[in-house]
Structure formats: structure tokens, C-alpha cells
Wavefront OBJ file of the C-alpha trace (Angstrom):
o trace
v -12.972 11.631 -7.926
v -13.730 7.826 -7.881
v -12.417 5.405 -6.038
v -10.575 7.878 -3.349
v -13.414 8.890 -1.097
v -11.920 11.382 1.724
v -12.831 11.737 5.232
v -11.272 14.913 6.262
v -7.418 14.329 4.995
v -8.255 10.474 5.327
v -8.569 8.610 2.153
v -10.603 5.344 2.672
v -9.845 3.829 -0.592
v -7.089 3.003 -2.959
v -7.315 3.867 -6.262
v -4.393 2.016 -7.789
v -5.882 3.376 -11.493
v -4.395 6.931 -10.059
v -0.340 7.306 -10.458
v -0.556 9.776 -7.357
v -2.835 7.716 -4.875
v -1.327 4.579 -5.383
v 2.358 6.472 -5.145
v 1.020 7.440 -1.446
v 0.363 4.422 -0.687
v 2.813 2.522 -1.363
v 4.783 5.260 0.410
v 2.545 5.180 3.572
v 2.341 1.291 3.789
v 6.520 0.479 2.694
v 5.807 -1.210 0.562
v 6.551 -0.881 -3.748
v 3.601 0.254 -6.055
v 3.253 -3.222 -7.408
v 3.056 -4.668 -4.098
v -0.269 -2.598 -3.870
v -1.403 -3.556 -6.668
v -1.235 -6.985 -5.530
v -2.296 -6.362 -2.664
v -5.190 -4.427 -3.501
v -6.207 -6.948 -5.793
v -6.123 -9.965 -3.065
v -7.853 -8.177 -0.888
v -9.645 -4.924 -2.161
v -9.168 -1.467 -1.609
v -9.341 -0.670 1.828
v -6.054 0.403 3.157
v -6.475 -1.567 6.205
v -7.522 -4.574 4.167
v -4.391 -4.074 2.131
v -2.656 -3.266 5.008
v -2.960 -6.924 6.987
v -1.976 -8.228 3.869
v 1.084 -7.373 3.853
v 2.275 -7.933 6.666
v 0.891 -11.444 6.159
v 3.160 -11.605 3.063
v 6.435 -10.051 4.178
v 8.096 -10.707 7.905
v 10.237 -7.281 7.500
v 9.395 -3.857 5.595
v 10.892 -3.346 2.442
v 14.317 -0.648 4.594
v 14.429 -3.511 6.953
v 14.991 -5.797 3.626
v 17.374 -3.303 1.970
v 19.305 -2.329 5.159
v 19.870 -6.045 5.832
v 21.872 -6.133 2.078
v 23.724 -3.427 2.852
v 25.357 -5.055 6.050
l 1 2 3 4 5 6 7 8 9 10 11 12 13 14 15 16 17 18 19 20 21 22 23 24 25 26 27 28 29 30 31 32 33 34 35 36 37 38 39 40 41 42 43 44 45 46 47 48 49 50 51 52 53 54 55 56 57 58 59 60 61 62 63 64 65 66 67 68 69 70 71
């Protein structure tokens, strides 16, 4: 599968063109698929880089934002 190299069970690239891969990373990074796509455009497809980018562009997780909105 191009763009989604694996090392054991760990994926080393995010393939935003593969719906299943995009959904996996969105769940893993607690982000929306659109946020993951935007991050990949900004910093490339390495998960560590995408995670750091997402942490830098939002001060709380999506779960925290949802909880706060329901209070």
C-alpha cells in the first residue's frame, strides 16, 4: 500500500488518500479527518510531525472542547 509503510504493527506514514488510514489517524490523534489532512499538507505525512503540528494549533483536544460545550 503506497504511502502507508509499516514496521510491525506501527504505521510510519499517514496516507490521507486512503479513507481507512485517515480514519485511523484521526482517532489516534483525537482530531477530525480534515484536521489531519490540513496537518499533513502543512508538515508532511510523518505521524510524529502531524501530532506536534496538531498540538501546536489547538490548546485543547476535541474531546475537551466538546465537554466544555456541554457544561
